[in-house]
C-alpha positions in Angstrom: -9.3 20.8 -4.9 -7.6 20.8 -1.6 -3.6 21.8 -1.2 -2.5 18.0 -0.7 -4.4 17.2 -4.1 -2.7 20.0 -5.9 0.6 19.1 -4.9 -0.3 15.5 -5.9 -1.3 16.6 -9.3 1.8 18.7 -9.5 3.9 15.7 -8.7 2.1 13.5 -11.3 2.0 16.0 -13.9 5.9 16.2 -13.3 6.5 12.7 -13.7 4.5 12.2 -16.7 6.1 15.2 -18.6 9.5 14.1 -17.4 9.5 10.1 -17.5 7.0 9.1 -19.9 8.1 7.1 -22.8 7.4 4.2 -24.9 9.5 1.4 -23.1 8.0 2.6 -19.4 4.6 2.9 -21.2 5.0 -1.1 -21.8 7.0 -2.0 -18.7 5.2 -0.1 -16.0 1.4 -1.7 -17.0 3.5 -5.4 -16.5 5.1 -4.2 -13.1 1.7 -2.8 -11.9 0.1 -6.4 -12.7 2.7 -8.0 -10.5 1.3 -6.3 -7.2 -2.3 -7.1 -8.4 -4.1 -8.6 -5.5 -0.8 -9.5 -4.2 -0.4 -12.3 -6.2 3.6 -12.0 -6.6 3.8 -12.0 -2.4 1.5 -14.8 -2.1 3.4 -16.8 -4.7 6.6 -16.0 -2.8 5.2 -16.7 0.5 3.5 -20.3 -1.0 7.0 -21.1 -2.1 8.6 -20.1 1.4 5.9 -22.1 3.2 6.8 -25.2 1.3 10.0 -25.0 3.3 11.0 -25.9 6.5 13.7 -23.4 7.0 11.4 -20.4 5.5 8.0 -21.7 6.4 7.4 -19.2 9.4 8.5 -16.4 7.1 5.9 -17.5 4.4 3.1 -17.6 6.9 3.9 -14.1 8.7 3.9 -12.8 4.9 0.4 -13.6 4.3 -0.7 -12.7 7.7 0.9 -9.4 6.9 -0.6 -9.0 3.8 -4.2 -9.8 5.5 -3.5 -7.2 7.7 -2.8 -4.8 5.0 -5.9 -5.5 3.1 -8.1 -5.2 6.3 -6.6 -1.8 7.3 -6.1 -0.4 4.0 -8.8 -1.5 1.4 -11.5 -2.5 3.4 -11.0 0.4 6.1 -9.5 3.3 5.1 -10.3 3.3 1.5 -14.0 3.2 2.3 -13.6 5.7 5.2 -11.8 8.4 3.4 -13.4 7.5 0.0 -10.8 9.7 -2.0 -11.5 9.7 -5.8 -8.7 8.4 -7.9 -6.6 11.0 -10.3 -7.9 9.2 -13.4 -11.5 9.8 -12.1 -10.6 13.5 -11.9 -8.3 14.4 -14.7 -7.9 13.0 -18.0 -4.4 14.5 -18.5 -2.8 10.6 -18.3 -3.3 8.2 -21.1 -4.9 5.2 -19.4 -2.2 2.1 -19.7 -4.3 0.1 -17.6 -8.3 -0.4 -16.8 -9.9 2.2 -14.6 -9.9 0.7 -11.0 -13.4 0.9 -9.4 -12.3 1.4 -5.9 -11.2 4.3 -4.2 -7.6 5.8 -4.2 -6.4 6.1 -0.6 -4.3 4.3 0.4 -2.5 2.3 -2.6 -3.4 -1.3 -1.8 -0.7 -2.5 -4.2 2.2 -0.3 -2.1 0.5 -1.6 1.1 0.8 -5.4 0.1 4.0 -5.0 -1.6 5.7 -3.3 1.5 3.7 -5.4 4.1 5.6 -8.4 2.7 8.7 -7.0 1.6 9.4 -5.8 5.4 8.8 -9.1 6.8 11.0 -10.9 4.4 13.8 -8.1 4.8 13.4 -8.5 8.7 13.5 -12.4 8.5 16.3 -13.2 5.7 19.4 -12.1 5.5 19.3 -8.5 4.4 21.1 -9.3 1.0 18.3 -11.5 0.2 15.7 -9.0 1.4 17.1 -6.2 -1.0 15.5 -7.7 -4.2 12.0 -7.4 -2.5 12.5 -3.7 -1.7 13.4 -2.9 -5.1 10.4 -4.7 -6.6 8.1 -3.2 -4.2 9.3 0.3 -4.9 9.0 -0.3 -8.6 5.4 -1.7 -7.9 4.7 1.6 -5.9 6.0 4.0 -8.6 4.1 2.0 -11.3 0.8 3.2 -9.7 2.0 6.8 -10.1 3.2 6.1 -13.6 0.0 4.5 -14.9 -2.1 7.2 -13.1 -4.3 5.6 -10.8 -2.9 6.9 -7.4 -1.7 10.1 -6.1 2.1 10.2 -4.5 0.0 10.7 -1.2 -1.7 7.3 -1.6 1.5 5.6 -2.3 3.0 7.0 0.8 -0.3 6.2 2.8 0.1 2.5 1.4 3.6 2.4 2.4 2.7 3.6 5.9 0.2 0.9 6.2 2.2 -1.8 4.8 5.0 -1.0 7.2 2.5 -0.6 10.1 0.8 -4.1 9.2 4.4 -6.0 8.9 5.7 -4.3 12.4 2.5 -5.6 13.9 2.5 -9.1 12.7 6.2 -9.3 13.4 5.7 -8.0 16.9 2.9 -10.3 17.5 4.9 -13.3 16.1 8.1 -12.3 18.5 5.5 -12.3 21.4 4.1 -15.5 20.6 7.7 -17.0 19.9 8.6 -16.0 23.3 5.6 -17.8 25.3 
């Protein structure tokens, strides 16, 4: 194992040893499921697209989500091909099914923050805060259930932020024309 992976496992072991409890064991799989395939974010985007006032925000959320999937899941995961921690270590009891794709970056985290940043930038800040909290919980849940390393989550966060910034920037340029 390389140095980064050792640090990742140290953090995962600390999280498991410190925070593991029946309550989180039952809640974290539910939270992680909210982020599966970006379903919660697609639902929010769809609801927003149904209103004239928030249609643009919903469309930008979907485009940002697609950009994150292309960059993170289709490109980076397959280029980097990092094995998941649950493939390498049996130290963590699996609370969800073992994913079949590679680990880096976290797609759940990427999708969550790609959409959340769009919401946070377009809506009044106080309305974007719940989305940020949900995105953070989804990202944390991926660590808790043992399917991602901390650096996978940080990578997903970075790709999600990049995707949303790119989409917002292009959207702003198109609006000015």
